[in-house]
C-alpha positions in Angstrom: 0.0 0.0 0.0 2.7 2.5 1.0 4.6 1.8 -2.3 1.5 2.4 -4.4 0.7 5.7 -2.6 4.3 6.9 -3.0 4.1 6.6 -6.8 0.8 8.5 -7.0 2.0 11.4 -4.8 5.5 11.8 -6.1 4.8 14.7 -8.6 3.1 16.9 -6.0 5.8 16.2 -3.4 8.6 17.4 -5.7 6.7 20.5 -6.8 5.3 21.6 -3.5 7.8 20.5 -0.9 11.5 20.9 0.1 13.7 18.7 2.2 14.4 19.7 5.8 18.1 20.3 6.3 19.1 17.9 9.0 22.7 18.5 9.8 24.0 21.4 11.9 26.4 22.6 9.2 23.9 22.4 6.4 21.5 24.5 8.5 24.2 27.0 9.3 25.2 27.2 5.7 21.6 28.1 4.8 21.7 30.9 7.3 25.1 32.0 6.0 23.7 32.1 2.5 20.7 34.1 3.8 23.1 36.7 5.3 24.9 36.9 2.0 21.7 37.3 0.1 20.6 40.1 2.4 24.0 41.9 1.9 23.8 41.3 -1.9 20.3 42.8 -2.0 21.6 45.8 0.0 24.4 46.5 -2.5 22.0 46.1 -5.5 19.4 48.4 -4.0 22.1 50.9 -2.9 23.6 51.0 -6.4 20.1 51.5 -7.9 19.3 54.4 -5.6 22.7 56.0 -6.0 22.1 55.9 -9.8 18.9 57.8 -9.2 20.8 60.5 -7.3 19.5 59.3 -3.9 21.6 58.8 -0.7 19.8 56.0 1.1 20.3 55.2 4.8 21.6 51.7 5.8 18.3 50.9 7.5 16.4 51.8 4.3 18.5 49.3 2.4 18.2 46.6 5.0 14.5 46.8 5.5 13.4 46.3 1.9 10.4 44.0 1.3 12.7 41.7 -0.6 15.1 41.3 2.3 12.4 40.8 4.8 10.7 38.2 2.5 14.0 36.5 2.0 14.4 36.1 5.8 10.9 34.8 6.3 11.1 32.4 3.3 14.5 30.9 4.5 13.2 30.4 8.0 10.2 28.6 6.6 12.5 26.4 4.5 14.6 25.5 7.6 11.5 24.9 9.8 12.2 23.8 13.3 13.6 26.2 15.9 14.7 28.6 13.2 11.1 29.2 12.1 9.9 29.2 15.7 12.2 32.1 16.6 10.6 34.1 13.8 7.2 33.2 15.2 8.2 34.2 18.7 9.7 37.5 17.6 6.7 38.4 15.5 4.3 37.8 18.4 6.3 38.8 21.5 8.4 41.7 20.2 6.3 42.7 17.3 5.6 46.2 18.6 9.4 46.8 19.0 10.4 45.4 15.5 10.5 47.5 12.3 7.0 47.2 10.7 8.5 45.7 7.5 10.1 42.8 9.4 7.2 42.3 11.8 4.7 42.0 8.9 6.8 39.5 7.0 7.7 37.4 10.1 4.0 37.2 11.0 3.6 34.9 7.9 5.6 32.3 9.9 2.7 31.9 12.3 0.9 29.8 9.7 3.1 28.8 6.8 5.8 26.3 6.5 7.2 24.4 3.5 6.3 20.7 3.8 9.0 18.0 3.6 9.0 15.7 0.6 7.5 12.2 0.6 10.9 10.6 0.8 11.6 12.2 4.2 8.1 11.4 5.4 8.7 7.7 4.6 12.1 7.8 6.3 10.6 9.2 9.5 7.7 6.6 9.4 10.2 3.7 8.8 12.4 4.9 11.7 9.5 5.2 14.1 7.1 2.4 13.1 9.5 0.0 11.5 9.3 -1.8 8.1 5.8 -2.8 7.1 4.1 0.0 9.1 1.4 0.1 6.4 -0.2 -3.0 8.0 -1.8 -0.6 10.5 -3.6 1.4 7.8 -6.4 1.0 5.3 -5.4 4.4 3.8 -2.6 6.8 4.4 -2.2 10.2 2.6 1.3 11.3 1.9 0.1 14.8 1.1 0.2 16.8 4.3 -2.9 18.6 5.4 -0.9 21.2 7.3 2.8 22.1 7.9 4.0 24.1 10.9 7.3 24.9 12.5 8.4 21.5 13.9 6.1 19.1 12.2 3.4 18.4 9.6 0.0 16.6 9.7 -1.1 13.7 7.6 -4.4 11.9 7.5 -4.9 8.1 7.6 -7.5 5.4 8.3 -6.8 2.4 10.5 -7.7 -1.1 9.5 -10.6 -0.9 11.9 -12.0 2.2 10.2 -10.9 4.8 12.7 -9.7 8.1 11.0 -6.5 9.6 12.3 -4.6 12.8 12.2 -0.8 12.0 12.3 1.7 14.7 13.3 5.1 13.9 12.0 8.1 15.8 13.3 10.7 17.1 10.8 14.0 15.1 11.0 16.8 16.7 13.0 14.5 19.3 14.7 15.4 18.2 18.2 19.1 18.2 17.9 19.1 21.5 16.0 17.0 23.5 18.5 19.8 25.2 20.6 22.1 26.1 17.6 19.1 27.2 15.5 17.9 29.6 18.1 21.4 31.1 18.7 22.2 31.3 14.9 19.0 33.0 13.9 19.2 35.5 16.8 22.8 36.3 15.7 21.8 36.6 12.1 19.1 39.0 12.9 21.4 41.0 15.1 24.2 41.2 12.5 21.9 42.0 9.6 20.4 44.9 11.4 17.0 43.5 11.0 16.7 43.3 14.8 17.3 46.4 17.0 20.6 46.0 18.9 19.0 47.4 22.0 16.4 44.7 22.2 17.3 42.2 24.9 15.7 39.0 23.8 18.1 36.6 25.6 15.6 35.5 28.3 13.0 34.9 25.6 15.4 32.9 23.5 16.5 30.8 26.5 12.9 29.9 27.3 12.2 29.3 23.7 14.9 26.6 23.7 13.4 25.0 26.8 9.8 25.1 25.4 10.9 23.9 22.0 12.6 20.8 23.5 9.3 20.1 25.3 7.2 20.7 22.1 9.5 18.3 20.2 8.5 15.5 22.5 5.3 14.3 21.0 4.6 11.8 23.8 4.6 14.7 26.2 2.2 16.6 24.0 -0.1 13.6 23.7 -0.1 13.3 27.5 -0.9 17.0 27.9 -3.8 16.6 25.3 -5.3 13.7 27.3 -4.8 15.6 30.6 -6.9 18.5 29.1 -9.5 16.0 27.9 -9.9 14.8 31.4 -10.1 18.3 32.8 -12.7 19.2 30.3 -14.8 16.0 30.6 -17.5 18.2 32.2 -17.6 20.6 29.3 -19.6 19.3 26.3 -19.0 22.6 24.4 -15.4 21.4 23.8 -14.0 18.3 22.0 -10.4 17.1 21.8 -8.7 14.4 19.8 -7.8 11.1 21.5 -4.2 9.9 21.4 -3.5 6.5 19.8 -0.7 5.5 22.1 0.3 2.4 20.1 1.3 4.6 17.2 2.6 7.6 19.1 6.4 8.0 19.6 8.7 10.9 20.5 8.5 12.0 16.8 5.0 11.0 15.8 1.7 11.9 17.4 -1.2 9.8 16.3 -4.7 11.0 17.3 -8.3 11.0 16.4 -9.1 13.0 13.3 -11.6 15.8 14.1 -12.8 17.9 11.2 -13.9 21.4 11.7 -13.9 25.0 10.3 -11.2 27.5 11.3 -12.6 29.8 13.9 -11.3 33.0 12.3 -13.4 32.2 9.2 -16.7 32.1 11.1 -17.7 35.7 10.4 -20.7 34.4 8.4 -22.3 33.0 11.6 -24.9 35.0 13.4 -23.9 37.4 16.2 -25.3 35.2 19.0 -23.4 32.1 17.8 -20.1 34.0 17.4 -20.6 35.5 20.9 -21.3 32.1 22.4 -18.1 30.6 20.9 -15.8 33.4 22.1 -17.5 33.5 25.5 -16.7 29.8 25.9 -13.1 30.5 25.0 -12.8 33.2 27.6 -14.3 30.9 30.2 -11.9 28.2 29.2 -8.9 30.6 29.6 -9.9 31.6 33.1 -10.4 28.0 34.0 -6.9 27.2 32.7 -5.4 30.0 34.8 -7.3 29.8 38.0 -8.6 26.3 38.2 -6.3 24.0 36.2 -3.2 26.1 36.6 -2.3 24.5 33.3 -2.4 26.7 30.2 -2.1 25.9 26.5 -0.1 29.0 25.7 0.0 28.9 21.9 -2.5 31.6 20.6 -2.3 30.4 17.0 -5.9 30.6 15.5 -5.2 27.2 13.9 -5.5 25.6 17.3 -9.2 26.2 17.4 -11.8 24.8 15.0 -15.6 24.7 14.9 -17.6 21.5 14.4 -20.7 22.9 12.7 -22.9 19.8 13.2 -22.4 19.6 17.0 -21.6 23.3 17.5 -18.6 22.3 19.5 -15.2 24.0 19.6 -12.4 21.6 18.7 -9.2 22.2 20.7 -5.9 21.2 19.0 -2.1 21.3 19.6 -1.0 21.0 23.2 2.7 21.1 22.7 3.0 24.5 24.3 1.2 23.5 27.5 2.7 25.1 30.7 2.1 24.5 34.4 1.7 27.6 36.5 2.6 27.7 40.2 0.1 28.8 42.8 2.1 31.9 43.7 2.0 33.1 40.1 -1.7 32.3 39.7 -2.5 34.1 42.9 -0.5 37.2 41.8 -2.5 37.3 38.5 -5.7 37.0 40.5 -4.8 40.0 42.6 -3.6 41.9 39.5 -6.8 41.4 37.6 -9.0 42.2 40.7 -6.9 45.3 41.3 -7.4 46.4 37.6 -11.1 45.8 37.8 -11.4 47.9 41.1 -8.9 50.5 39.8 -6.7 49.7 42.9 -3.3 50.9 41.7 -1.6 50.0 45.0 -2.9 46.4 44.8 -1.9 46.2 41.1 1.6 47.4 42.0 2.1 44.7 44.6 0.8 42.0 42.3 2.9 43.1 39.3 6.0 43.2 41.6 5.2 39.6 42.8 4.9 38.5 39.2 8.4 39.9 38.4 7.7 43.0 36.4 9.6 45.5 38.5 13.4 45.5 38.9 14.8 47.1 42.0 15.9 50.4 40.2 12.7 51.0 38.3 11.7 54.7 38.1 8.3 55.7 39.3 7.1 57.0 35.9 8.1 53.6 34.4 6.2 51.8 37.1 3.1 53.8 36.3 3.5 53.2 32.6 3.5 49.4 33.2 0.4 49.7 35.4 -1.3 51.8 32.7 -0.7 48.9 30.2 -2.1 46.4 32.7 -5.1 48.6 33.2 -5.6 48.9 29.5 -5.3 45.1 29.0 -8.0 44.6 31.6 -10.4 47.1 30.1 -12.8 44.3 28.9 -12.8 42.9 32.5 -13.9 46.3 33.9 -16.5 47.1 31.2 -20.1 46.8 32.4 -22.2 44.6 30.0 -21.0 43.2 26.7 -17.6 44.5 25.5 -17.7 45.1 21.7 -14.3 43.8 20.5 -15.2 44.5 16.9 -15.5 48.2 17.4 -12.7 48.5 20.0 -9.2 49.9 19.3 -7.8 48.3 22.4 -5.1 46.3 20.6 -3.8 49.5 19.0 -3.8 51.4 22.3 -1.9 48.6 24.1 0.6 48.4 21.2 1.2 52.2 21.3 1.7 52.2 25.1 4.1 49.3 24.7 6.1 51.1 22.1 6.5 54.1 24.3 7.8 52.0 27.1 9.9 49.9 24.7 11.8 52.9 23.5 12.8 53.7 27.0 16.0 51.6 27.1 16.6 52.5 30.8 13.5 50.5 31.6 14.1 47.4 29.4 13.4 44.4 31.6 12.1 41.0 30.5 9.5 39.6 32.8 9.3 35.9 33.6 8.6 33.6 30.6 5.4 32.4 32.3 4.1 36.0 32.2 5.1 36.5 28.5 3.4 33.3 27.4 0.2 34.0 29.4 0.1 37.5 27.8 0.5 36.0 24.3 -2.5 33.7 25.0 -4.7 36.5 26.3 -3.6 38.8 23.4 -4.4 36.0 20.9 -7.9 35.6 22.3 -8.5 39.4 22.1 -7.4 39.3 18.5 -9.8 36.4 17.7 -12.6 38.2 19.5 -12.0 41.3 17.4 -11.8 39.2 14.2 -15.2 37.7 14.9 -16.6 41.0 16.1 -17.7 39.4 19.3 -19.7 41.2 22.0 -18.9 39.5 25.3 -19.6 40.2 28.9 -16.0 39.5 29.9 -16.6 41.2 33.3 -19.2 38.6 34.4 -16.9 35.7 33.3 -13.9 37.2 35.0 -15.6 38.0 38.3 -16.9 34.4 38.6 -13.5 33.1 37.9 -11.5 35.5 40.1 -13.8 35.6 43.2 -15.0 32.0 43.5 -12.6 29.6 45.1 -14.9 26.6 45.0 -15.0 24.3 41.9 -16.9 25.6 38.9 -20.5 24.5 38.4 -20.8 21.2 36.7 -22.5 21.3 33.3 -24.7 18.6 31.8 -23.2 15.2 31.0 -20.4 15.6 28.4 -20.5 14.4 24.9 -16.7 14.8 24.6 -16.2 11.3 26.0 -17.6 9.9 22.8 -14.5 11.2 21.0 -12.2 9.7 23.6 -13.3 6.1 23.4 
C-alpha cells in the first residue's frame, strides 16, 4: 500500500515540498547564504538608488520588502527552531520590531514548506518499522498542514478509525539550541533586529519550550490531561491519542474535522458571541482552576464543528504548568485592575516579576497603565464590543512608548510572557469575529469564587475519547 501511494504522490511532493536540512552545518550554511543574500540585496538596491541620485540610509537598504521576505522564506525552509524564533519574535516583540520585518515574520505563524515524501517515509520507517502500512487501510502522503516543527497527515486504520498524524521534521530536536542562537545572531548582525532589544531571556525559554514541544509523547499526555479536565464541558471536544502509534517523533490522534474559527464571520452574532465567550471561560479555568495553560495563541489551534456546534481544541505542545504563587498574583492583579486599585496592582505586578529594583516611578506607572488597558474588557459593564474597539492599538502604542525607554528594558518571567500571548491572541480572535462578550461577568466568577466551577450537563466529549 505504501509503495502504491508513493508513486501517485511523487509529482506533487517534488513540486510543493522541500527537504528539511538535518545537519548542523547544512542548516548553518543556509543561514550564511541568507546573510549573504541580504547583503547582496543591499548592494544592489544601494547602487540602484545612487544611480537615481539618492543617498539611502543603511536601514532603508536593510528593510526592503525583498530582504524581509528572504528572511521569512528561508526560516520557513529551515523549519524547526529557526522558524519558531521568527514566530516568537513576531508575536512577542512585534511592537518593537520594524514594521516591515514584523509583517513578514507574521507569515511564519501559519506557513511552512512541507517536507517531501521521501523524508516522510524515512521518518515513518524509523519510528514504526518496516511494514508499518499494516496498520492502515489508507494513508495520505500529502500533508494537510505544515508548521514549525512538524506536519500533519491523514490516515485510516484497518478498523476504520480516522487519524490525524503529526510527523516531526527530521533533525529538529538536535538543532534547537544552535538554530535559536544562529537565527538571533543573524538578525542582530543583519540589522533586522534592533541591537538594544534584549531577547536573551525569551530565547533561553524558547529553547526549553521547543525541547518540550519536540517530545510528542509529552504533547499527547498533555492533550489527554486536558481531555480529562474538560470532561464536564460538552462545548469542547479534543482528539484522543492513539498511544500504540505515538512516539517521540510521531503523534497519532483521532481526526476531528472542523472549520477554522477565524473564518466564522458568516455566523450570526449570537453564535459568534457564544463561541468566544466559551473560550474566555476556558482561559480563566486554565489559569485559576487548572493552573495549566495551553499558551500557543495560534488561531489554527481552534476549529468549529458545525454539526455539533462544539469547539475543537488542538495542539497541546506549548502547555505550561503555573505555580500557585504566580496564579495568585495574577488573580490579585486582575482584581486590582477591575477595582482600579493601583496599589494592589503594583504589589501583584512586583510579585509576578515585572519591576526590577531600580525602576523609576514613571516607568512603574506606565507598566500599570498597560495592565489597566489590557483589563479594560474585564472592567466594562455589560457586553464588550471587540469588533469596534481599538484596544489592541492602544496597548501596542503604550508598549512602544515603554519599549523605546531603554533605561527601563526588563524582561518579565517567561510564564508571564506566554500568558500575555495567550490573552492577546484571544483578544485578536474576538476582534476578528466582532464578538460582543460580557467578559466582566466571566472574570468576576473566575476570580472571586474559590470553589470548583459549576458542573455542566453530561459531556459528549467522551464519545470522541473512546
